[in-house]
C-alpha positions as CSV (number, residue, x, y, z in Angstrom):
1,M,-28.5,128.6,173.8
2,R,-26.9,127.9,170.7
3,A,-28.8,128.7,167.8
4,R,-30.5,125.5,165.9
5,D,-28.9,124.7,162.7
6,T,-30.2,124.9,159.0
7,I,-30.9,122.1,157.8
8,C,-30.7,120.7,153.9
9,A,-31.3,117.3,152.0
10,L,-32.4,116.4,148.6
11,A,-35.8,115.3,148.8
12,S,-36.7,113.6,145.4
13,G,-35.1,110.3,144.3
14,P,-31.3,110.3,143.1
15,P,-30.3,111.7,140.1
16,P,-30.2,111.3,137.3
17,S,-34.3,112.4,137.1
18,A,-35.7,115.1,135.5
19,I,-36.3,117.2,138.6
20,A,-34.3,117.2,141.7
21,V,-36.0,119.0,144.9
22,I,-34.0,120.1,147.8
23,R,-35.2,120.8,151.0
24,I,-34.0,123.8,153.2
25,S,-35.4,123.7,156.4
26,G,-34.2,126.4,159.7
27,P,-33.2,129.8,161.0
28,A,-30.9,130.3,158.0
29,V,-33.3,130.4,155.1
30,T,-34.0,134.0,154.7
31,D,-30.0,134.7,154.4
32,I,-29.2,131.9,152.4
33,A,-32.5,133.1,149.8
34,G,-30.6,136.7,149.9
35,K,-27.1,135.1,149.3
36,L,-28.0,132.4,146.8
37,L,-31.3,133.3,144.7
38,A,-31.1,136.0,142.1
39,S,-34.9,136.9,143.1
40,G,-34.6,136.8,146.7
41,L,-36.6,135.2,148.9
42,P,-39.9,134.4,147.6
43,D,-43.5,135.4,148.7
44,A,-44.4,132.7,150.8
45,R,-46.4,130.0,149.1
46,R,-46.0,131.6,145.5
47,A,-43.2,129.7,143.1
48,A,-40.4,131.9,141.8
49,L,-38.3,131.1,138.8
50,T,-35.0,132.3,139.5
51,Y,-31.2,131.5,138.8
52,I,-29.2,130.0,141.9
53,Y,-26.0,131.0,142.3
54,D,-23.1,129.8,144.3
55,E,-20.5,131.8,146.5
56,T,-18.8,133.2,143.8
57,G,-21.4,134.3,141.5
58,A,-21.4,131.7,139.6
59,P,-24.8,129.7,138.1
60,I,-25.6,126.1,139.8
61,D,-29.1,126.1,137.6
62,Q,-32.3,128.0,136.4
63,G,-35.3,126.5,139.1
64,I,-38.0,126.8,141.2
65,A,-37.3,128.2,144.5
66,L,-41.1,127.9,146.8
67,Y,-41.0,129.6,150.3
68,A,-43.0,128.7,153.4
69,K,-42.4,130.6,156.5
70,G,-42.7,128.9,159.9
71,P,-44.8,128.5,161.8
72,A,-47.2,127.6,158.8
73,S,-45.0,124.9,157.0
74,Y,-44.2,120.9,157.8
75,T,-41.4,121.6,159.7
76,G,-42.9,124.3,161.7
77,E,-39.7,126.6,160.9
78,D,-38.9,128.9,157.5
79,T,-38.2,126.4,154.9
80,L,-37.0,126.8,151.0
81,E,-37.2,124.3,148.5
82,L,-35.4,124.2,145.3
83,Y,-36.8,122.3,142.5
84,L,-33.8,122.2,140.0
85,H,-32.9,119.9,137.0
86,G,-31.9,116.6,138.4
87,G,-28.5,116.5,136.9
88,R,-26.0,114.7,139.3
89,A,-23.5,117.9,139.0
90,V,-26.3,120.2,139.4
91,V,-27.1,118.8,142.7
92,D,-24.0,117.9,144.0
93,H,-22.9,121.5,143.5
94,A,-26.2,122.8,145.3
95,L,-25.5,120.6,148.2
96,R,-21.7,121.4,148.0
97,V,-22.6,125.3,148.4
98,L,-25.3,125.0,151.1
99,T,-23.4,123.1,153.3
100,A,-20.4,125.6,153.3
101,L,-22.2,128.2,154.6
102,P,-22.2,128.8,158.4
103,G,-24.4,126.8,159.9
104,V,-26.2,124.8,157.7
105,R,-25.6,120.9,157.4
106,L,-26.8,118.0,155.4
107,A,-30.2,116.5,157.3
108,E,-30.3,113.6,159.5
109,P,-32.5,111.0,158.5
110,G,-36.0,111.7,159.4
111,E,-34.7,115.0,160.9
112,F,-37.6,117.1,158.6
113,T,-40.2,115.0,160.0
114,R,-38.6,114.9,163.7
115,R,-38.5,118.8,163.4
116,A,-42.4,118.4,162.2
117,F,-43.0,116.5,165.5
118,E,-41.2,118.4,167.9
119,A,-43.2,121.7,166.2
120,G,-46.8,119.5,167.2
121,K,-47.6,119.5,163.3
122,L,-47.8,115.9,163.8
123,D,-47.5,113.4,166.5
124,L,-45.3,110.1,166.8
125,A,-47.9,107.7,165.1
126,Q,-48.1,110.1,161.9
127,A,-44.6,110.5,161.5
128,E,-44.7,106.6,161.6
129,G,-47.4,107.2,158.6
130,I,-45.2,108.6,156.6
131,A,-42.7,106.3,156.8
132,D,-44.9,103.7,155.8
133,L,-46.3,106.0,152.8
134,I,-42.9,106.5,151.6
135,E,-42.2,102.6,151.9
136,A,-45.3,101.8,150.9
137,E,-45.5,99.1,148.0
138,T,-48.9,97.4,147.8
139,D,-52.5,99.6,147.5
140,G,-53.0,98.1,151.0
141,Q,-49.8,99.4,152.3
142,K,-50.7,102.5,150.6
143,A,-54.0,103.1,151.9
144,Q,-53.0,102.0,155.9
145,A,-50.4,104.5,155.8
146,L,-52.6,107.1,154.2
147,R,-55.1,106.7,156.9
148,Q,-52.5,106.7,159.5
149,V,-50.8,110.1,158.3
150,S,-54.7,111.8,158.7
151,G,-54.8,111.0,161.8
152,G,-57.1,108.2,162.4
153,L,-55.1,105.6,163.9
154,S,-53.8,108.8,166.2
155,A,-57.7,110.1,167.0
156,T,-57.8,106.6,168.5
157,Y,-55.3,106.5,170.5
158,A,-56.2,110.2,171.9
159,S,-59.6,109.4,172.9
160,W,-58.3,106.3,174.9
161,R,-55.4,108.7,176.2
162,D,-58.5,111.5,176.8
163,D,-60.7,108.8,178.8
164,L,-57.7,107.7,181.1
165,T,-57.0,111.7,181.6
166,G,-60.6,112.0,183.0
167,L,-60.6,108.7,184.8
168,L,-57.4,109.9,186.7
169,A,-58.3,113.4,187.5
170,L,-61.8,111.6,189.2
171,V,-59.2,109.8,190.9
172,E,-57.0,112.4,191.8
173,V,-59.9,114.5,193.3
174,M,-60.8,111.7,195.5
175,V,-57.5,110.8,196.9
176,D,-56.9,115.0,197.5
177,F,-60.3,116.4,198.3
178,P,-62.3,113.6,200.2
179,D,-64.1,116.2,201.6
180,E,-65.1,118.2,198.6
181,G,-68.9,118.3,197.9
182,D,-68.3,117.8,194.2
183,V,-67.1,114.1,195.1
184,S,-69.8,112.1,195.3
185,P,-69.2,109.2,198.1
186,E,-70.5,106.7,195.1
187,A,-68.4,107.4,192.3
188,S,-66.0,104.2,192.5
189,A,-69.2,102.5,191.1
190,P,-68.9,104.7,187.5
191,L,-65.6,104.9,187.8
192,R,-65.5,100.6,187.6
193,D,-67.7,100.8,184.7
194,K,-65.8,103.5,182.5
195,L,-62.6,101.5,183.4
196,S,-64.2,98.2,182.2
197,A,-65.5,99.9,178.8
198,L,-62.2,101.2,178.4
199,I,-60.4,98.1,179.3
200,A,-62.8,96.3,176.3
201,E,-61.9,99.0,173.7
202,I,-58.3,97.8,174.0
203,D,-59.3,94.3,174.2
204,T,-60.9,94.7,170.8
205,A,-58.0,97.0,169.1
206,L,-56.1,94.0,170.6
207,G,-57.9,90.9,169.5
208,D,-57.2,92.4,165.5
209,G,-54.9,89.1,164.6
210,G,-52.3,91.6,163.8
211,I,-53.9,92.5,160.3
212,G,-52.2,96.2,160.6
213,E,-48.8,94.6,161.0
214,R,-49.6,91.7,158.0
215,I,-50.4,94.7,156.0
216,R,-47.1,96.2,156.9
217,E,-45.0,93.6,156.9
218,G,-46.3,91.6,154.5
219,F,-48.8,88.1,155.3
220,R,-47.1,84.9,155.5
221,V,-47.8,81.4,153.5
222,A,-46.2,78.2,154.6
223,I,-45.7,75.0,152.0
224,L,-45.8,72.5,153.7
225,G,-45.7,68.4,152.8
226,A,-43.8,65.6,152.7
227,P,-40.2,65.3,151.0
228,N,-40.3,65.3,147.3
229,A,-43.7,66.8,147.4
230,G,-43.1,69.6,145.1
231,K,-42.8,72.3,147.2
232,S,-39.6,74.0,146.3
233,T,-40.5,73.3,142.6
234,L,-43.6,75.1,143.5
235,L,-42.1,77.9,145.2
236,N,-39.8,78.3,142.4
237,R,-42.9,78.8,139.8
238,L,-44.2,81.5,142.4
239,A,-41.1,83.3,142.2
240,G,-40.8,83.3,138.6
241,R,-37.2,82.2,139.1
242,E,-34.6,78.8,140.8
243,A,-34.9,80.4,144.3
244,A,-34.8,77.1,146.1
245,I,-32.5,73.8,144.9
246,V,-34.7,70.9,143.6
247,T,-33.6,67.7,143.5
248,A,-34.9,63.6,143.5
249,T,-33.3,63.5,147.0
250,P,-35.8,63.2,149.9
251,G,-34.6,66.0,152.5
252,T,-32.9,68.3,149.9
253,T,-34.4,71.5,151.6
254,R,-33.1,71.8,155.1
255,D,-34.2,75.3,156.0
256,V,-37.0,78.0,155.5
257,I,-36.6,79.4,151.8
258,E,-39.0,82.8,151.8
259,I,-39.8,84.4,148.4
260,R,-41.7,88.0,148.1
261,R,-45.1,88.6,145.9
262,T,-48.0,91.0,145.9
263,L,-51.3,89.5,145.4
264,G,-54.4,90.9,146.4
265,G,-52.8,94.0,146.6
266,Q,-51.0,92.6,149.4
267,V,-47.4,91.8,150.1
268,V,-47.6,88.0,150.6
269,W,-44.4,86.1,151.6
270,F,-44.4,82.2,150.3
271,A,-42.0,80.1,152.5
272,D,-40.9,76.5,151.5
273,T,-40.0,74.2,154.1
274,A,-38.6,71.1,155.1
275,G,-40.2,67.7,154.0
276,L,-42.2,66.7,157.2
277,R,-40.8,63.1,158.2
278,E,-39.7,61.4,161.2
279,T,-35.4,61.5,160.4
280,S,-32.4,60.5,162.5
281,D,-30.4,63.3,160.5
282,E,-30.0,66.2,163.2
283,I,-30.1,68.9,160.5
284,E,-33.3,67.7,159.1
285,A,-34.9,67.4,162.3
286,E,-33.9,71.3,163.1
287,G,-35.4,71.7,159.5
288,V,-39.1,69.9,160.2
289,R,-39.3,71.8,163.6
290,R,-38.0,75.4,161.8
291,A,-41.2,74.1,159.5
292,I,-43.7,73.7,162.1
293,R,-42.6,76.9,163.7
294,T,-43.0,78.5,160.2
295,A,-46.4,77.1,159.9
296,A,-47.5,77.7,163.4
297,E,-46.6,81.6,162.6
298,A,-48.4,81.7,159.3
299,D,-51.7,83.2,158.0
300,L,-52.4,79.9,155.3
301,V,-50.7,76.3,155.0
302,I,-50.5,75.0,151.8
303,H,-50.4,71.2,152.6
304,L,-48.9,69.9,149.1
305,I,-49.7,65.8,148.4
306,D,-47.7,64.1,145.8
307,G,-51.5,63.6,143.5
308,S,-48.7,60.8,141.9
309,A,-48.1,59.0,145.1
310,P,-50.8,57.1,147.8
311,P,-52.8,59.5,149.9
312,E,-51.4,60.8,153.0
313,P,-53.7,62.8,155.8
314,P,-53.3,66.3,156.8
315,P,-50.2,67.0,158.4
316,P,-50.4,66.8,162.5
317,L,-50.3,70.9,162.9
318,P,-50.3,71.4,166.8
319,F,-52.0,74.8,165.8
320,G,-55.7,75.8,164.2
321,A,-53.6,77.2,161.1
322,E,-55.8,77.7,157.6
323,I,-55.3,74.4,155.4
324,L,-55.4,74.9,152.1
325,T,-54.8,70.8,150.4
326,V,-53.1,70.9,147.0
327,L,-52.4,68.1,144.5
328,S,-49.5,68.2,143.0
329,K,-47.8,66.7,140.0
330,S,-50.8,66.4,137.9
331,D,-48.4,66.0,134.8
332,L,-47.8,62.9,136.0
333,S,-51.2,61.3,137.0
334,A,-54.8,62.4,137.2
335,P,-56.2,62.7,141.2
336,A,-59.4,62.8,142.0
337,A,-60.8,66.5,142.3
338,A,-62.9,65.6,145.5
339,C,-60.3,65.4,147.9
340,A,-58.1,68.5,147.5
341,D,-58.8,72.4,147.5
342,H,-56.6,72.7,144.1
343,I,-54.9,70.7,141.5
344,I,-51.9,71.5,140.0
345,S,-48.7,71.1,138.0
346,A,-45.3,73.0,139.2
347,L,-43.7,72.0,136.4
348,T,-46.3,72.8,133.6
349,G,-47.7,76.1,135.2
350,E,-51.3,73.9,135.5
351,G,-53.4,75.4,137.8
352,L,-51.5,77.6,139.3
353,A,-53.3,80.7,138.3
354,A,-56.4,78.9,140.0
355,L,-54.6,78.9,143.2
356,E,-52.9,82.2,143.5
357,A,-56.5,84.0,142.5
358,D,-57.8,81.3,145.7
359,I,-54.9,82.6,147.8
360,A,-55.2,86.4,146.9
361,A,-59.2,86.0,148.0
362,R,-57.9,85.0,151.0
363,I,-55.5,87.4,151.8
364,T,-58.4,90.4,150.8
365,A,-60.8,89.0,153.1
366,R,-58.4,88.6,155.9
367,A,-57.1,92.5,155.5
368,A,-61.0,93.7,155.2
369,A,-62.0,91.4,158.6
370,V,-61.1,94.0,160.6
371,E,-62.4,97.8,160.5
372,A,-59.9,100.5,160.2
373,P,-58.2,101.9,161.6
374,V,-55.7,98.8,163.3
375,I,-52.4,98.6,165.0
376,T,-49.4,98.8,162.5
377,R,-46.5,98.5,165.1
378,L,-45.2,96.2,167.5
379,R,-44.4,99.2,169.2
380,H,-47.9,100.0,169.6
381,R,-49.7,96.3,170.3
382,E,-46.6,96.8,172.8
383,R,-47.4,99.9,174.3
384,L,-51.3,99.3,174.3
385,L,-50.7,95.6,176.3
386,Q,-48.3,97.5,179.3
387,G,-51.2,99.8,179.1
388,R,-53.8,97.1,179.2
389,A,-52.2,95.5,182.1
390,A,-51.8,99.2,184.0
391,L,-55.9,99.7,184.0
392,A,-56.4,96.0,184.8
393,S,-54.5,96.2,188.0
394,A,-56.0,99.2,188.8
395,L,-59.6,97.8,188.2
396,A,-58.6,94.9,190.6
397,T,-57.6,97.2,193.0
398,L,-60.3,99.1,192.8
399,E,-62.3,96.2,193.4
400,A,-60.5,95.3,196.3
401,G,-61.1,98.7,197.7
402,D,-57.0,98.8,198.2
403,G,-57.4,102.6,198.6
404,F,-57.4,105.1,195.4
405,E,-53.8,105.6,195.9
406,L,-52.6,103.0,194.4
407,V,-55.2,102.6,191.7
408,A,-54.2,106.7,190.3
409,E,-50.8,105.1,190.4
410,D,-51.8,102.3,188.2
411,L,-53.9,105.0,185.9
412,R,-51.0,107.3,185.7
413,L,-49.0,104.7,184.3
414,A,-51.6,103.5,181.7
415,A,-51.4,106.6,180.9
416,R,-47.7,107.2,180.2
417,H,-48.0,104.5,177.8
418,L,-50.8,105.9,175.8
419,S,-49.1,108.8,175.5
420,A,-46.3,107.5,174.6
421,L,-47.9,106.0,171.2
422,L,-48.7,109.8,170.5
423,G,-44.9,110.9,171.6
424,R,-47.0,112.7,174.4
425,V,-46.5,112.5,178.2
426,D,-47.7,115.6,179.8
427,V,-49.0,115.6,183.7
428,E,-50.9,119.6,182.6
429,D,-53.7,117.5,181.2
430,V,-54.5,115.9,184.1
431,L,-54.3,119.6,186.3
432,G,-56.7,121.1,183.5
433,A,-59.1,118.4,183.9
434,V,-59.2,118.4,187.8
435,F,-59.7,121.7,187.3
436,S,-62.5,122.5,184.9
437,A,-64.2,119.3,186.2
438,F,-64.8,119.6,189.2
439,C,-64.2,123.4,189.9
440,I,-61.7,123.4,192.5
441,G,-60.3,126.5,194.1
442,K,-63.2,128.4,192.9
């Protein structure tokens, strides 16, 4: 079998920088240290100040070398990290020399973490958490990613998988060893109870309102209202720039325009939408349809009303969205405060601070409404839905008395979906549960 490549990459930010970290992992680490480091291979987990040379003996830089011997390393392999001065010439020289060595190449995106996953250092959910932690821009995203990296979400998934493994082991015994004294004829009753309990736990997780995905990707706020209510002006004020075209002509905004903000430690996407009205203009009518669809997918709807115009009723939205009623153009009139949650002037900024604080408080409350850990990716939600469907099928088959063989097949399918959440699919777990719990073959 061909020896595995040794990989290297710049693990810190692009140069120039104060320090550049070059990470190396694989079977050639010991040889690399012997050829390039004046100190030779450092003692494991002890930083060594050393000169780094190229193949001609010319110095690349003086820096710190840190060695971790596998499997006690991030990737499970021998790894070497070089802490160098962060100039572009230093980094380019080091990587050029490394990749010229036999069996050494630049790492592909995510390859260090993939090797860690393959070595059993972390599961797939934790690996996704590392990616989220690297990309985190808010306190909420960082906290959620840290919980995932530390195994909080994995522990929940693993618990369900273990429960399912036990159920499958019990059913397998009923199928393969119906005459064994260890198997009770009334075993289907507790099996139904355990199946129902597991389905209920998964339903609770799926009923989180998508909070984990919202924290990761951003909460959605749609700005709705009649034409010329001041929606685009409000969006520009929130963005701090001219993100949307503002004119006195009704129907200027035809498509959804989004800007990104951070409020209450969470990412919030504000969407300017076409004015809501009946129109024969085909393009504007499509804009209105998109406005309604955007509001249907939003976490909060700002119903913006022109305070200088006659009062208007709330928009007829075909869903139960949370609506925040806001009167605009307070610089042109003095509307009654009783008919709105906020009164603002997007042109002058009056009332904007209070509006932003209210939105931030609502988003923060929603983010904290579900107990962590929560589902963080669409991949997780889809697998749980598929696993839940298989469990429901197993329960229905069990209640109909159609045979344990069909129940076992549904449970195996559910187990594959739950195992895929962690990147593990292993029938040996089922075999181990059968032998340990039922003493078969003793």
